[in-house]
Phi, psi and omega in degrees: 000131180283147181289144177290142180293146176276115183302321181296316181292322181296316181292327178293317182293336181278342181278158176297145175305335178300337183240004183225335181282146182298322180301309182290319181299320179295326176297313181296322179291318177299316177298324181298318178295317180294320179295317178300318179296321182289328181272001173111002176276092187230082180294151175290127180282146174293148176262147183236002181286135177201161178239174179298334180281337181228064184292339183258017182301320182290347182264011177297155185305313182297322181289321176295322177300315178296322180295318180292320177297319179295320178298318179297320179295314180300316181294316183295322183278326184276336183300316178303326178295320178299316180295317179300326181275003176094008179281166180269122183299316183297319180295318179294319178300324180283325187271329185305313182303324181295316179294320180297318180297319178295320177295320178299317180296323180292323178290325177295316180298320180284348182279353178299139185301318180292318178299317180295323179300322181275001174074021179278120190274159173302332179303316180298314183291323178296315180295314181295322180296314177296318179297321180298318181292316185285335185257333181245001178217209180229131177277114180302142182297327184291342179283340187303330179293338179263355179274085184240067189307303186292325178300312181293318181298315184293321175299315180299321180290323175299315179295323179304326181304329181290343179264356179259096186255134185293325181291328177291324177297318180293321178293329179295337175105148180293335182296319179296318179294319181296317178296316181302316181295316181296320181288315183300312185296314184285312185291322179299312181297319181299316181293318180294320179296314179298318180300319179295319179297329180268009177063034171280136182297151189299323181299312179291324180298320179297316180294318177299313184296317182291322179296312184286333186269333188249275186211040170068237189300310182300321180293320178298320178299311181297320179295318179300317178292321183295327181253006181056053187277176181278130181294331177295322177291323175299317178299319178298313180296318179301316179299317179300314181303312184291321180294318183284327183294326184299306178293327178298322180299330181270317186285321187294318175299323177297318180295323178302315181287315185294326182267359179069029179286132178306145186304316182294319177296316179298320178295316178297324178296312181293319180296331181271350185242323180285131196264007174231140185297320179298317179292327177298313180297316180297316179296319178297320179296323178294321184280336180130166186297314180298320179296318181295317179300315180294320181298316181293320179301312182292316180296320179296321179296320177295315179302322183295337181273002185300313182298315179296321180295318180295320177298312179299320179297316183296319178293313181299317182296320179293313179297321180295315179295323180293323180292331181279327183265346183085002179286134181291123183282076182286163177300327180295317180296316179298317180295317181297325183269348179292130181290113186293335178294334175292323175299318176298319177303313184289322178295317178300319179296316180295317181296313182286340179277321191236335186266343183248151178284159187298325181295318179296317179298316181295321181294328184261353187301312182296321181294310183293330175294319178294322178297314180297319180299318181295318178298317180294320179300317178296321181297317184283333168300316181295320177301315178298319180295335183264000189244139176248137180303320183298331177291321180291315183295324185277353188295110174052031174056031176084000182296321177299322179295320178296317179298317180296315181294321178295318178294324178294325176297317176297318179302314181300313182289312183296317182293325177297318178297313180296320180298319178295318181295319187269322186250355184264005179086008181279320179251328182226159175300146179296122181290153176266114183236000000 
């Protein structure tokens, strides 16, 4: 007896990809959040800062009220997207609160003053919380409807575009952009070459290379989307990035002082090598104000190249696959495989850079950053819930980790050279930061 057709799946397959594919739906949901912020729907974000003397500060009545209102907004705006993609509304309604609470808990843990001083991000706590549940407990089946890793990530990346402003990049200076370009091109190729020599599969090699060369976690996410990669491999790369960034954040400021490296050069060096923004800021604060300013400029320049890098990756991956299969790489094939959320990211960046006045951008900056942070926190909780430690440990007998560490060593040496050339007064006057 043949199986009866699923009405939800049939209706979804008959709709245009503009209204049913996850890539496009995430763009519309991301735009919806930005539009709501622009027209005045600006809820008060919950606060997560606390000290050992006030551990329950975030649990105050007003903060819980703000948290619940934000959860209601997220659920109301994201639910239509789930329905458009063929998901069950009732199942999502039941599962979403659990994922949101776990994301809230990860932001609360990262809000501790000492944790913030050391630059440990909510991303780490979100991932660890999900991993703890999936590896030392049992993930209830009813939560699976709310485990929408890529949906949350793509919405967050579209919103992230509104915080990448072209005028800020220009004010940061051409030196930061020049260093970012020099580091990205050399380090990406070096990591990919090493990965191939160590027989790491190309999909994982692309994510490793993009993470180490550009901006860590966000870059790995974009690379995974650009090549339609495996989320387990993304989780592996994310874990590597976070594990390696922590000791670098402590050792590099010490090396700047011990080796007598000028503060601005040291900051540019740290900004180009440490792979998480929080750790970059923390390392810069340890090294000094000038070092922190240079570090942030370089890291911001790298972040700004994320959209272009993802676009280039998607085109290259399509052309590469076509050459291996003999399939003609038509413009249609490239468009179909291009991650549409990257297009949303770039449109958001252009609109907030050129179409809106500066006051509006400034008024909404904090809010949209908070929205993006919450989506990312939920995404990394989901990655943890879907990942088993034994899968990570067994992956390619540790060869990807060796490739990542070798590329990071090249990154450290190459970026120090570039930082001296650009910020040390050898090719250009030393900038005032």
